[in-house]
FINU-108116 format. One line per field, with one value per atom (N, C-alpha, C): residue in one letter; x negated, y negated, z; residue number from 1. Coordinates in steps of 0.1 Angstrom, whole numbers. Atoms other than C-alpha are relative to their C-alpha. Last residue first. Layout:
BEGIN
res: (A:...)
px: (X:...)
py: (Y:...)
pz: (Z:...)
n: (NUM:...)
END
This chain:
BEGIN
res: (G:G:G:Q:Q:Q:R:R:R:P:P:P:V:V:V:P:P:P:N:N:N:E:E:E:P:P:P:C:C:C:D:D:D:L:L:L:W:W:W:V:V:V:T:T:T:H:H:H:D:D:D:E:E:E:P:P:P:G:G:G:V:V:V:T:T:T:L:L:L:G:G:G:F:F:F:R:R:R:D:D:D:F:F:F:G:G:G:P:P:P:R:R:R:G:G:G:Q:Q:Q:D:D:D:D:D:D:W:W:W:W:W:W:R:R:R:W:W:W:T:T:T:A:A:A:E:E:E:V:V:V:E:E:E:D:D:D:W:W:W:L:L:L:N:N:N:R:R:R:P:P:P:G:G:G:S:S:S:Q:Q:Q:Y:Y:Y:V:V:V:E:E:E:Y:Y:Y:E:E:E:T:T:T:R:R:R:G:G:G:R:R:R:V:V:V:Y:Y:Y:D:D:D:A:A:A:S:S:S:A:A:A:W:W:W:S:S:S:Q:Q:Q:T:T:T:D:D:D:R:R:R:S:S:S:Y:Y:Y:L:L:L:W:W:W:L:L:L:T:T:T:Y:Y:Y:A:A:A:G:G:G:G:G:G:D:D:D:Y:Y:Y:R:R:R:E:E:E:A:A:A:R:R:R:W:W:W:F:F:F:A:A:A:D:D:D:P:P:P:V:V:V:A:A:A:A:A:A:G:G:G:I:I:I:V:V:V:F:F:F:Q:Q:Q:E:E:E:F:F:F:W:W:W:G:G:G:G:G:G:T:T:T:D:D:D:P:P:P:P:P:P:A:A:A:L:L:L:T:T:T:T:T:T:T:T:T:S:S:S:R:R:R:V:V:V:G:G:G:D:D:D:A:A:A:P:P:P:W:W:W:E:E:E:Q:Q:Q:G:G:G:H:H:H:L:L:L:Y:Y:Y:D:D:D:E:E:E:F:F:F:P:P:P:P:P:P:R:R:R:D:D:D:T:T:T:R:R:R:Q:Q:Q:Q:Q:Q:R:R:R:L:L:L:R:R:R:M:M:M:F:F:F:A:A:A:S:S:S:S:S:S:R:R:R:T:T:T:F:F:F:R:R:R:G:G:G:S:S:S:A:A:A:R:R:R:T:T:T:G:G:G:D:D:D:D:D:D:N:N:N:V:V:V:T:T:T:L:L:L:R:R:R:V:V:V:I:I:I:Q:Q:Q:E:E:E:G:G:G:G:G:G:Y:Y:Y:E:E:E:T:T:T:G:G:G:F:F:F:P:P:P:A:A:A:V:V:V:I:I:I:I:I:I:G:G:G:G:G:G:P:P:P:A:A:A:T:T:T:Q:Q:Q:A:A:A:L:L:L:W:W:W:T:T:T:P:P:P:P:P:P:I:I:I:E:E:E:L:L:L:L:L:L:S:S:S:C:C:C:T:T:T:A:A:A:I:I:I:I:I:I:R:R:R:D:D:D:Y:Y:Y:P:P:P:A:A:A:G:G:G:E:E:E:P:P:P:W:W:W:G:G:G:Q:Q:Q:R:R:R:G:G:G:D:D:D:G:G:G:E:E:E:V:V:V:V:V:V:P:P:P:P:P:P:A:A:A:L:L:L:G:G:G:A:A:A:R:R:R:D:D:D:L:L:L:N:N:N:E:E:E:R:R:R:A:A:A:G:G:G:R:R:R:A:A:A:V:V:V:D:D:D:P:P:P:D:D:D:F:F:F:E:E:E:V:V:V:T:T:T:V:V:V:V:V:V:N:N:N:P:P:P:G:G:G:G:G:G:L:L:L:R:R:R:H:H:H:A:A:A:L:L:L:L:L:L:G:G:G:A:A:A:N:N:N:W:W:W:G:G:G:T:T:T:G:G:G:T:T:T:G:G:G:V:V:V:E:E:E:L:L:L:V:V:V:R:R:R:R:R:R:G:G:G:S:S:S:C:C:C:V:V:V:D:D:D:L:L:L:D:D:D:Q:Q:Q:L:L:L:M:M:M:S:S:S:F:F:F:V:V:V:M:M:M:T:T:T:P:P:P:M:M:M:S:S:S:N:N:N:S:S:S:S:S:S:S:S:S:P:P:P:T:T:T:T:T:T:G:G:G:L:L:L:G:G:G:D:D:D:G:G:G:R:R:R:H:H:H:D:D:D:G:G:G:D:D:D:D:D:D:W:W:W:Q:Q:Q:T:T:T:T:T:T:P:P:P:P:P:P:I:I:I:D:D:D:S:S:S:Y:Y:Y:V:V:V:A:A:A:R:R:R:R:R:R:W:W:W:A:A:A:E:E:E:P:P:P:D:D:D:Q:Q:Q:S:S:S:R:R:R:Y:Y:Y:V:V:V:V:V:V:S:S:S:N:N:N:Q:Q:Q:R:R:R:T:T:T:G:G:G:D:D:D:A:A:A:I:I:I:G:G:G:P:P:P:W:W:W:I:I:I:R:R:R:D:D:D:P:P:P:V:V:V:F:F:F:L:L:L:E:E:E:R:R:R:P:P:P:V:V:V:A:A:A:K:K:K:F:F:F:S:S:S:P:P:P:L:L:L:W:W:W:D:D:D:S:S:S:S:S:S:L:L:L:A:A:A:G:G:G:G:G:G:A:A:A:V:V:V:L:L:L:A:A:A:S:S:S:A:A:A:L:L:L:G:G:G:Q:Q:Q:P:P:P:G:G:G:A:A:A:E:E:E:K:K:K:H:H:H:T:T:T:E:E:E:G:G:G:T:T:T:M:M:M)
px: (1:-196:-13:2:-190:-2:-5:-194:-4:9:-199:7:-6:-176:-9:-10:-199:5:-4:-214:10:13:-234:3:4:-201:-13:9:-188:-5:4:-161:-9:-6:-158:-6:9:-166:9:-8:-151:-8:4:-175:9:-10:-165:-4:-4:-193:11:-2:-206:5:-1:-206:3:12:-199:2:-1:-167:-13:9:-169:0:5:-140:-9:1:-128:-6:6:-117:-1:15:-111:-7:5:-75:-16:5:-67:-7:-10:-66:-6:-3:-94:10:-11:-91:4:-11:-115:13:0:-147:12:11:-151:0:-5:-116:-11:-10:-127:5:7:-159:10:7:-139:-8:-10:-115:-7:-5:-144:10:11:-162:5:2:-130:-10:-11:-123:-1:1:-158:12:10:-158:-1:-5:-125:-10:-9:-138:6:-8:-169:10:-3:-181:8:12:-199:2:5:-169:-12:6:-147:-5:6:-135:-7:7:-111:-5:4:-101:-6:7:-83:-2:-7:-73:-9:10:-83:8:10:-62:-12:14:-30:-10:5:4:-14:-4:20:-5:-10:2:2:-5:-18:11:-13:-37:3:1:-66:14:-13:-72:-2:0:-101:14:-13:-108:-2:0:-138:14:11:-145:0:-5:-112:-11:6:-129:3:-6:-104:-6:9:-115:6:5:-87:-9:8:-75:-6:8:-46:-8:6:-32:-9:14:-12:-3:2:19:-15:13:35:-1:9:65:-14:7:84:-10:-9:92:-8:-7:67:9:-7:53:7:-10:28:5:-4:10:10:-14:-8:2:-5:-42:15:-13:-65:6:-7:-101:14:-4:-123:7:-4:-141:5:-1:-140:4:12:-151:-1:12:-126:-13:3:-100:-12:6:-103:-3:14:-98:-7:9:-68:-14:3:-52:-9:10:-56:-3:14:-39:-10:3:-7:-14:-6:-7:-5:7:-16:7:3:1:-9:-10:-1:-1:-11:-34:10:0:-53:12:-13:-56:1:-8:-93:13:-8:-107:8:2:-119:8:-10:-124:-4:5:-143:12:-8:-136:-8:7:-154:8:-1:-133:-7:13:-145:-1:11:-110:-13:8:-87:-12:3:-65:-4:-11:-66:-5:1:-91:12:-4:-86:-1:8:-106:3:4:-90:-8:11:-90:-5:12:-70:-12:6:-43:-14:9:-36:-8:-7:-22:-10:0:-42:8:1:-30:0:-7:-37:-2:8:-47:8:-6:-30:-9:8:-54:7:12:-41:-9:-2:-6:-13:3:-15:0:13:0:-1:2:33:-13:-3:30:-1:-4:31:5:-9:14:3:-3:-5:10:-12:-18:2:-9:-46:13:-14:-76:9:-7:-108:13:-10:-131:7:-1:-158:11:-11:-164:1:-3:-194:12:4:-204:4:-11:-186:-4:2:-218:10:3:-209:-1:13:-193:-2:9:-156:-13:6:-136:-11:14:-114:-4:2:-81:-15:14:-72:0:3:-37:-13:0:-38:-1:2:-30:1:1:-30:-3:-13:-37:-3:-5:-65:13:-6:-70:6:10:-76:7:-2:-56:-11:12:-61:3:-1:-31:-11:-5:-44:2:-9:-53:6:-7:-83:8:-6:-96:8:-14:-119:4:-8:-152:15:8:-168:8:9:-139:-8:-3:-123:-11:-10:-125:4:6:-157:9:10:-143:-6:-6:-112:-10:-5:-132:7:10:-149:4:7:-116:-11:-2:-108:-8:12:-107:4:10:-80:-14:12:-54:-9:11:-18:-12:0:5:-13:-12:16:1:-5:-19:12:-8:-29:6:-6:-57:8:-6:-66:4:3:-87:4:-11:-87:-5:0:-114:13:10:-100:-8:-3:-69:-10:-4:-80:3:12:-97:3:-3:-64:-11:-4:-69:5:7:-85:2:14:-73:-9:3:-38:-15:6:-36:-5:13:-13:-5:-1:19:-14:8:14:2:0:41:-7:3:32:1:14:49:-3:6:82:-15:15:107:-6:5:144:-15:3:157:-6:-13:174:-2:-7:141:13:7:123:7:-3:148:-6:-14:147:3:-2:109:14:6:109:1:-9:132:-4:-11:109:11:4:79:11:0:97:-4:-14:105:1:-7:70:14:-12:54:7:4:18:13:-8:27:-3:3:3:9:-3:13:-1:-1:-2:3:-2:4:1:10:-9:1:13:11:-12:1:43:-13:-3:39:-3:12:22:2:9:51:-11:-7:78:-9:-2:54:7:12:43:1:4:78:-13:-8:86:-2:5:56:8:13:67:-6:-3:103:-13:4:92:2:-12:111:-3:-13:78:12:-10:49:13:-12:21:12:0:-11:11:-7:-8:-1:-3:-34:7:-2:-33:3:-4:-46:0:6:-47:5:12:-38:-7:-2:-13:-14:-4:-20:0:1:-25:5:4:-35:-1:6:-33:-4:14:-28:-7:8:3:-14:2:15:-7:11:8:-2:12:30:-12:4:57:-12:2:60:-6:13:55:-3:10:84:-14:2:105:-11:-5:101:-3:7:91:8:1:116:-5:-9:109:-1:-1:91:11:11:78:1:-2:98:-12:10:89:4:11:112:-9:11:144:-10:14:174:-10:6:208:-14:0:223:-5:-10:214:-1:-13:182:11:-11:146:13:-5:120:12:-11:115:5:4:81:10:7:95:-4:6:121:-8:3:130:-6:-6:146:-3:6:139:8:-9:152:-8:5:124:9:3:140:-4:14:144:-5:6:180:-15:4:194:-2:9:194:-5:13:208:-10:6:237:-14:5:244:-6:12:246:-6:11:269:-13:4:292:-12:9:291:-4:0:303:-8:-9:311:2:-13:296:10:-6:266:14:-2:259:7:-10:244:1:-1:226:11:-7:221:1:-14:194:7:-9:156:14:-13:130:9:1:93:13:1:92:-1:13:84:-2:11:114:-14:2:140:-13:10:151:0:5:182:-10:-1:186:-7:12:194:2:1:217:-12:-13:227:0:-9:191:14:-4:174:10:11:154:3:3:182:-10:-10:193:-1:4:160:10:-8:169:-4:2:140:8:-2:148:-1:-13:154:3:-10:124:14:0:103:10:-7:114:0:-15:106:6:-6:70:15:5:54:6:-7:75:-4:5:62:7:-3:81:-4:5:64:2:13:65:-4:11:93:-14:2:116:-11:6:110:-3:14:117:-7:7:149:-14:1:162:-8:10:154:-2:13:173:-11:2:204:-14:3:201:-3:14:197:-3:2:229:-14:6:244:-3:-4:250:-8:-14:249:5:-3:215:15:-10:207:5:-14:176:9:-6:141:15:6:125:7:-11:150:-5)
py: (15:-57:-4:8:-19:-15:14:3:-7:9:41:-14:4:59:-10:11:70:-2:1:105:-11:1:107:-2:14:100:-2:2:134:-15:-13:147:-2:-12:114:12:-11:82:12:-11:48:11:-9:25:11:-11:-5:8:-7:-29:11:9:-55:7:14:-39:-10:4:-4:-15:14:14:-3:3:48:-15:14:59:-1:5:92:-14:13:109:-3:-2:146:-13:-10:147:2:6:115:9:7:132:-5:-4:142:-9:8:134:4:-9:162:-7:-8:144:9:-10:133:8:-11:116:11:-8:96:11:-8:85:9:-11:76:8:-10:55:12:-7:37:11:-8:29:8:-12:17:9:-8:-7:13:-5:-21:10:-10:-25:7:-12:-43:11:-8:-66:12:-7:-77:9:-14:-100:5:-7:-133:15:3:-147:9:13:-137:-1:2:-104:-13:13:-97:0:5:-61:-14:13:-47:-5:11:-10:-12:10:20:-13:-8:52:-10:3:35:8:-6:50:-3:-15:28:5:-1:-6:15:-13:-13:-1:-1:-46:15:-12:-51:3:-5:-85:13:-9:-96:3:-6:-123:9:-10:-138:5:2:-170:10:7:-173:-2:13:-163:-8:9:-135:-14:0:-118:-10:13:-112:3:-2:-83:-13:11:-85:3:-1:-53:-12:5:-63:2:8:-43:-5:6:-25:-8:-7:-2:-6:-11:-13:7:-9:-48:12:5:-65:11:-10:-61:-6:8:-82:9:-5:-62:-9:1:-77:6:-1:-70:-4:-5:-76:0:1:-80:5:14:-87:-2:9:-54:-13:13:-29:-10:2:5:-14:-3:9:-3:11:-10:3:11:15:-11:-4:44:-11:-1:28:3:14:19:-1:5:55:-14:-4:65:-4:7:45:4:-6:57:-7:-11:33:7:3:0:11:10:0:-5:-5:19:-12:8:6:5:7:35:-8:-3:43:-8:-12:41:5:-12:6:11:-10:-25:12:-13:-58:10:-11:-95:13:-8:-120:12:-14:-145:7:-5:-181:15:8:-195:5:-8:-167:-7:-14:-185:3:-9:-223:14:-4:-241:8:11:-261:4:12:-238:-10:5:-206:-13:-8:-188:-6:3:-215:8:12:-213:-3:-3:-177:-12:-1:-188:2:13:-179:2:-4:-148:-13:8:-154:6:8:-127:-7:2:-113:-8:-6:-103:-1:7:-126:6:14:-114:-7:9:-77:-14:4:-62:-9:14:-45:-4:9:-7:-15:13:16:-9:8:50:-13:13:78:-7:0:107:-14:-11:119:0:5:98:12:-3:111:-7:-11:98:0:-7:74:11:-10:48:6:-7:25:10:8:-1:6:8:12:-9:14:25:-10:2:61:-14:-5:64:-5:11:58:6:-3:86:-10:3:73:4:-4:86:0:-5:68:3:-1:64:6:-14:55:-2:0:24:14:-13:15:-1:-7:-18:13:-4:-40:7:11:-56:3:9:-23:-11:2:-5:-8:7:11:-2:1:22:-9:13:28:2:-4:56:-13:11:48:6:-1:76:-13:3:76:0:-12:94:-2:-9:66:13:-8:45:9:-14:20:8:-2:-18:15:3:-22:3:-10:-4:-2:-13:-25:11:0:-57:13:-6:-47:0:10:-53:6:-4:-26:-10:-2:-44:4:1:-46:3:7:-35:1:-4:-24:-9:10:-28:4:-3:-1:-12:12:1:4:-2:27:-13:12:26:4:0:55:-14:-13:62:1:-8:25:13:-8:6:8:-9:-20:7:-13:-35:11:-1:-71:15:-4:-68:2:5:-68:4:-10:-63:-6:1:-93:11:-3:-84:-1:-14:-82:3:-4:-120:15:5:-126:6:8:-119:-5:12:-91:-7:5:-65:-14:14:-47:-3:2:-12:-15:13:-14:-1:-1:13:-14:-3:16:2:-15:19:4:-8:-15:15:1:-29:7:-9:-16:-1:-14:-32:10:-2:-66:15:-1:-65:3:-13:-57:2:-11:-86:13:1:-110:11:-5:-97:-1:-14:-102:6:-5:-137:15:1:-144:5:8:-130:-1:14:-118:-9:5:-85:-15:14:-65:-4:3:-33:-15:14:-19:-2:5:16:-15:-5:34:-4:6:13:4:14:24:-7:9:61:-14:3:85:-8:-11:102:-2:-11:76:12:3:48:11:-2:63:-2:-15:67:2:-7:31:15:2:17:7:-8:33:-1:-14:20:8:-6:-16:15:-1:-34:6:-1:-46:1:-6:-39:2:1:-44:6:13:-33:-1:1:-5:-14:13:1:1:3:35:-15:14:48:-4:9:86:-14:7:102:-9:7:127:-6:-9:136:-8:5:118:11:-11:132:-5:7:100:10:4:120:-6:-13:135:-3:-4:100:13:7:91:3:-5:119:-7:-12:109:7:3:73:13:6:82:-2:-10:107:-6:-10:82:11:-13:54:11:-9:23:13:-11:-2:11:-11:-33:10:-9:-66:10:3:-90:7:-6:-80:-3:-10:-104:5:-2:-126:11:10:-124:3:-5:-102:-12:-6:-117:5:-15:-120:6:-6:-156:15:2:-173:7:-4:-163:-2:13:-182:3:6:-152:-13:4:-142:-8:13:-140:-6:4:-114:-12:14:-96:-2:8:-63:-15:13:-41:-8:12:-6:-13:11:21:-12:11:54:-12:1:89:-11:-6:86:-3:-14:82:7:-2:44:14:6:41:3:-9:65:-5:-12:46:10:3:13:12:2:28:-4:-13:41:-1:-8:9:14:-14:-12:9:0:-48:14:5:-48:1:-10:-27:-4:4:-50:11:-7:-38:-5:1:-60:9:11:-48:1:1:-23:-12:1:-27:-1:6:-15:0:10:-5:-7:14:10:-10:5:45:-14:-7:61:-6:-13:36:5:-2:6:14:-13:-3:1:-2:-41:14:-6:-46:1:3:-66:6:0:-53:-2:11:-47:2:5:-13:-11:8:-3:-6:11:12:-10:11:31:-11:10:50:-12:0:68:-11:14:71:-1:10:102:-14:0:125:-10:4:115:0:14:116:-5:6:152:-15:-2:162:-6:13:148:1:8:180:-14:-4:202:-9:-12:185:1:0:160:13:12:155:0:-1:191:-13:6:186:0:-8:210:-5:-13:192:9:3:158:13:3:171:-2:-12:187:-2:-8:155:13:6:134:9:-1:156:-5:-14:158:3:-5:121:14:1:112:5:13:108:-2:4:146:-13:-3:151:-4:-14:135:1:1:103:14:-2:110:-3:11:97:1:13:130:-11:9:159:-14)
pz: (-2:-139:7:12:-136:4:0:-106:-13:6:-111:0:13:-86:-6:1:-58:-14:14:-56:-2:8:-23:-15:0:-4:-8:-12:-15:0:-7:-39:12:5:-59:6:5:-41:-5:3:-34:-6:12:-18:-1:1:4:-12:12:13:2:11:37:-12:-5:72:-11:-7:57:4:-3:46:8:-11:29:1:-2:8:12:-14:-6:0:-2:-38:15:2:-47:3:-10:-32:-2:-12:-51:10:-7:-85:14:-13:-109:7:-5:-146:15:0:-157:6:-12:-148:1:1:-184:12:9:-182:-1:-7:-152:-8:-11:-169:7:7:-201:11:4:-180:-6:-12:-163:-4:-5:-196:13:8:-211:5:-2:-182:-8:-13:-182:2:0:-220:14:7:-218:0:-8:-192:-6:11:-211:7:-1:-183:-12:-3:-189:2:-13:-207:3:-2:-236:14:-14:-250:0:-2:-279:14:-13:-289:-1:0:-319:14:-7:-318:1:-4:-339:4:-7:-343:4:4:-353:8:13:-352:-4:2:-326:-13:10:-322:-3:4:-291:-10:6:-288:-4:8:-263:-5:4:-247:-9:11:-226:-4:4:-201:-12:10:-182:-3:10:-163:-11:12:-144:-11:0:-111:-12:-10:-106:-1:-12:-138:10:-5:-163:12:-12:-185:4:-3:-210:13:-13:-225:2:-2:-256:15:-12:-266:0:0:-295:13:-9:-288:0:6:-319:9:7:-307:-5:12:-284:-5:9:-249:-11:8:-230:-11:13:-203:-7:3:-173:-14:13:-157:-1:0:-127:-15:13:-120:1:2:-89:-14:-12:-91:-5:6:-120:10:8:-106:-6:-9:-77:-8:-9:-98:9:8:-127:10:3:-102:-8:-11:-87:-3:-4:-120:12:10:-131:4:-5:-98:-10:-12:-106:5:-11:-142:13:-5:-169:11:-14:-173:6:-3:-210:14:-9:-214:3:-12:-245:9:-1:-269:13:-12:-269:0:3:-305:12:-9:-299:-5:0:-320:9:2:-317:-1:4:-317:-2:10:-296:-4:-1:-277:-12:4:-279:1:-6:-280:-5:-10:-291:5:1:-283:-15:5:-284:-1:14:-262:-4:9:-230:-15:-3:-207:-11:13:-222:1:5:-188:-14:-8:-169:-6:5:-196:7:12:-187:-5:13:-153:-11:8:-122:-13:14:-102:-9:10:-66:-14:10:-42:-10:13:-11:-8:11:16:-13:1:44:-11:5:39:-3:-11:42:-5:-3:10:13:2:10:5:-11:8:-4:6:-22:12:-8:-14:-7:6:-30:9:9:-8:-6:-3:15:-9:2:6:1:13:21:0:0:49:-14:13:59:1:-1:86:-14:12:93:3:11:119:-14:5:150:-12:-4:167:-6:-14:168:4:-6:134:14:-3:125:7:-13:108:3:-3:80:14:-14:66:3:-3:34:15:-14:20:3:-6:-16:15:-15:-37:5:-6:-74:15:-2:-90:7:13:-104:1:6:-70:-14:8:-55:-6:15:-28:-6:6:6:-15:15:27:-6:6:62:-15:11:87:-6:6:110:-12:13:132:-4:2:162:-15:4:163:-2:9:183:-3:-8:198:-10:-1:174:7:-11:181:1:-13:161:11:-3:131:14:-3:132:4:-14:135:4:-8:102:15:-8:84:9:-13:58:9:-8:25:14:10:-2:7:-2:23:-12:9:21:2:11:51:-8:8:77:-10:6:93:-9:12:118:-6:6:143:-12:14:165:-3:6:196:-14:3:205:-6:12:223:-2:5:227:11:-3:243:-5:-14:246:4:-8:212:15:-13:193:10:-9:156:13:-12:140:10:3:105:13:-2:119:-3:12:123:2:3:153:-14:12:172:-4:0:196:-13:14:203:0:3:235:-15:4:236:-2:-2:254:-3:2:246:1:-13:257:0:-1:222:13:1:225:0:-13:238:-1:-9:207:14:4:184:10:-3:202:-3:-15:202:4:-5:165:15:3:157:5:-9:175:-2:-13:156:10:1:123:14:1:132:0:-13:144:0:1:112:13:3:118:0:11:136:-2:4:158:-12:14:176:-3:2:208:-15:13:220:0:9:251:-15:-3:275:-9:4:258:2:-11:263:-4:-8:239:12:-2:222:9:-6:227:3:-14:221:7:-7:188:15:0:176:7:-9:187:1:-14:170:10:-1:137:14:-1:142:2:-12:150:2:-9:123:13:8:107:10:-8:132:-8:8:107:7:6:124:-11:13:148:-5:5:176:-13:14:193:-2:1:226:-15:11:229:1:-5:263:-10:-12:249:5:-10:213:13:-13:180:10:-9:147:14:-12:126:11:3:94:12:0:109:-3:-14:117:1:-6:81:14:6:68:6:-7:93:-6:-14:81:7:-2:44:15:4:44:2:-10:64:-4:4:38:10:9:57:-3:-8:72:-9:3:52:12:-12:52:-3:-10:25:13:-14:-6:9:-4:-35:14:10:-56:4:0:-37:-10:-2:-45:0:12:-39:3:1:-5:-12:7:4:-1:-6:14:-9:9:7:8:6:28:-9:-8:52:-6:-13:39:8:1:4:13:13:11:2:1:44:-14:-11:54:0:-2:23:11:2:27:3:-8:23:-2:8:11:9:0:24:-9:12:32:0:-2:67:-14:-11:67:1:3:32:11:11:39:-3:-7:72:-10:-8:53:6:9:27:7:6:54:-10:-9:74:-6:6:45:8:11:57:-6:-5:92:-11:-9:81:4:-13:52:8:-8:20:14:-14:-5:6:-5:-41:16:5:-50:7:-11:-46:-6:4:-71:13:11:-71:-3:-4:-36:-12:3:-49:3:-7:-31:-3:5:-42:6:11:-22:-6:1:-1:-12:14:4:-2:7:40:-15:14:63:-6:6:97:-15:-3:107:-7:13:107:2:6:138:-14:-9:159:-5:1:129:10:10:128:0:12:160:-10:4:185:-14:-12:206:-5:-6:176:11:10:156:6:1:188:-11:-12:195:-1:0:159:12:1:159:0:-12:173:-1:-12:149:12:-6:118:14:-14:97:6:-6:63:15:-7:51:7:8:26:6:12:44:-9:-4:77:-13:-3:61:4:13:44:3:7:77:-13:-6:96:-8:4:71:6:14:74:-4:2:112:-15:-4:116:-4:-14:96:4:-2:62:15:-13:57:3:-2:20:14:-3:17:3:-11:-2:3:3:-22:12:7:-20:-3:-4:-11:-9:-4:-17:3)
n: (392:392:392:391:391:391:390:390:390:389:389:389:388:388:388:387:387:387:386:386:386:385:385:385:384:384:384:383:383:383:382:382:382:381:381:381:380:380:380:379:379:379:378:378:378:377:377:377:376:376:376:375:375:375:374:374:374:373:373:373:372:372:372:371:371:371:370:370:370:369:369:369:368:368:368:367:367:367:366:366:366:365:365:365:364:364:364:363:363:363:362:362:362:361:361:361:360:360:360:359:359:359:358:358:358:357:357:357:356:356:356:355:355:355:354:354:354:353:353:353:352:352:352:351:351:351:350:350:350:349:349:349:348:348:348:347:347:347:346:346:346:345:345:345:344:344:344:343:343:343:342:342:342:341:341:341:340:340:340:339:339:339:338:338:338:337:337:337:336:336:336:335:335:335:334:334:334:333:333:333:332:332:332:331:331:331:330:330:330:329:329:329:328:328:328:327:327:327:326:326:326:325:325:325:324:324:324:323:323:323:322:322:322:321:321:321:320:320:320:319:319:319:318:318:318:317:317:317:316:316:316:315:315:315:314:314:314:313:313:313:312:312:312:311:311:311:310:310:310:309:309:309:308:308:308:307:307:307:306:306:306:305:305:305:304:304:304:303:303:303:302:302:302:301:301:301:300:300:300:299:299:299:298:298:298:297:297:297:296:296:296:295:295:295:294:294:294:293:293:293:292:292:292:291:291:291:290:290:290:289:289:289:288:288:288:287:287:287:286:286:286:285:285:285:284:284:284:283:283:283:282:282:282:281:281:281:280:280:280:279:279:279:278:278:278:277:277:277:276:276:276:275:275:275:274:274:274:273:273:273:272:272:272:271:271:271:270:270:270:269:269:269:268:268:268:267:267:267:266:266:266:265:265:265:264:264:264:263:263:263:262:262:262:261:261:261:260:260:260:259:259:259:258:258:258:257:257:257:256:256:256:255:255:255:254:254:254:253:253:253:252:252:252:251:251:251:250:250:250:249:249:249:248:248:248:247:247:247:246:246:246:245:245:245:244:244:244:243:243:243:242:242:242:241:241:241:240:240:240:239:239:239:238:238:238:237:237:237:236:236:236:235:235:235:234:234:234:233:233:233:232:232:232:231:231:231:230:230:230:229:229:229:228:228:228:227:227:227:226:226:226:225:225:225:224:224:224:223:223:223:222:222:222:221:221:221:220:220:220:219:219:219:218:218:218:217:217:217:216:216:216:215:215:215:214:214:214:213:213:213:212:212:212:211:211:211:210:210:210:209:209:209:208:208:208:207:207:207:206:206:206:205:205:205:204:204:204:203:203:203:202:202:202:201:201:201:200:200:200:199:199:199:198:198:198:197:197:197:196:196:196:195:195:195:194:194:194:193:193:193:192:192:192:191:191:191:190:190:190:189:189:189:188:188:188:187:187:187:186:186:186:185:185:185:184:184:184:183:183:183:182:182:182:181:181:181:180:180:180:179:179:179:178:178:178:177:177:177:176:176:176:175:175:175:174:174:174:173:173:173:172:172:172:171:171:171:170:170:170:169:169:169:168:168:168:167:167:167:166:166:166:165:165:165:164:164:164:163:163:163:162:162:162:161:161:161:160:160:160:159:159:159:158:158:158:157:157:157:156:156:156:155:155:155:154:154:154:153:153:153:152:152:152:151:151:151:150:150:150:149:149:149:148:148:148:147:147:147:146:146:146:145:145:145:144:144:144:143:143:143:142:142:142:141:141:141:140:140:140:139:139:139:138:138:138:137:137:137:136:136:136:135:135:135:134:134:134:133:133:133:132:132:132:131:131:131:130:130:130:129:129:129:128:128:128:127:127:127:126:126:126:125:125:125:124:124:124:123:123:123:122:122:122:121:121:121:120:120:120:119:119:119:118:118:118:117:117:117:116:116:116:115:115:115:114:114:114:113:113:113:112:112:112:111:111:111:110:110:110:109:109:109:108:108:108:107:107:107:106:106:106:105:105:105:104:104:104:103:103:103:102:102:102:101:101:101:100:100:100:99:99:99:98:98:98:97:97:97:96:96:96:95:95:95:94:94:94:93:93:93:92:92:92:91:91:91:90:90:90:89:89:89:88:88:88:87:87:87:86:86:86:85:85:85:84:84:84:83:83:83:82:82:82:81:81:81:80:80:80:79:79:79:78:78:78:77:77:77:76:76:76:75:75:75:74:74:74:73:73:73:72:72:72:71:71:71:70:70:70:69:69:69:68:68:68:67:67:67:66:66:66:65:65:65:64:64:64:63:63:63:62:62:62:61:61:61:60:60:60:59:59:59:58:58:58:57:57:57:56:56:56:55:55:55:54:54:54:53:53:53:52:52:52:51:51:51:50:50:50:49:49:49:48:48:48:47:47:47:46:46:46:45:45:45:44:44:44:43:43:43:42:42:42:41:41:41:40:40:40:39:39:39:38:38:38:37:37:37:36:36:36:35:35:35:34:34:34:33:33:33:32:32:32:31:31:31:30:30:30:29:29:29:28:28:28:27:27:27:26:26:26:25:25:25:24:24:24:23:23:23:22:22:22:21:21:21:20:20:20:19:19:19:18:18:18:17:17:17:16:16:16:15:15:15:14:14:14:13:13:13:12:12:12:11:11:11:10:10:10:9:9:9:8:8:8:7:7:7:6:6:6:5:5:5:4:4:4:3:3:3:2:2:2:1:1:1)
END
């Protein structure tokens, strides 16, 4: 029933679906009941779908209360802000920038967090405040601190929490810095996607404490990681628990230079070197395939250019604009044309990683983990001593 609108558009219907799906455990059920989601969803929303890839037309509580309530008590993430607040009007904006997270993901991550009475928790990415409210109900407001970068979003979260009778501190600031005034924390949870786990979080976590966060790669893909911090707060390690699709922490967003920047004033294929491959270029690839490639191929991203008849070109780019590659897929062929330019052979890196993953039996997220150090992030397969081979 995940991602669906339930027959009973209300808390009980959603709770039943979450319990049946294994996301909502008995120890979190009292908080679910005491902290109604509807108190944390604004009057105007754009209901999304379960994987966060699409939003539907705007819904106003004041104009269509039944549709609004169906959206609130469905297992979906309604968008509450577009384009960092710059979007105006009721149409869809360019990029969602705040939402009320999908309930299945909310309670699954709270289970990963493993909190109990007396624990102190730092949350990064307050959003509408629902997650902070759930934590505050269970642990007490003084034991929860939540950090939000956007002042308007933070203001709305405070109002929502006040309406629910809860008062965890809502701090406006750069989430990468945590909140040292309240450290050390037993747990840190992020509700925004990260390319890097900030070292300040490790330093602000008590020895043996847990960090739960969505961790993604620049190439694509994202997974929830559950890290245990070592005794001196310099390293943390743990496994991935599930796939996710959160909005990126604003300070870790990356630019996508235009294609012209890579040609350096020349006509395509410029100085690109032609070769062929027998590996069909992955169009977008699966969400997890993107993650594995991104773990091995640093500072690179892709786009797909599609043509009639199912043909497409996979374009690969290095962030520094010095290297690019193209791989052309045409249906029915067994050999595909590749061009590569620059100091990095990006297609060779992607192909080598894909073939490594295939040789391992195409393992899923449950076999992968992450170790974070002072200057490095290492994704590994099965154990930290078996890192994903890095390319480039």
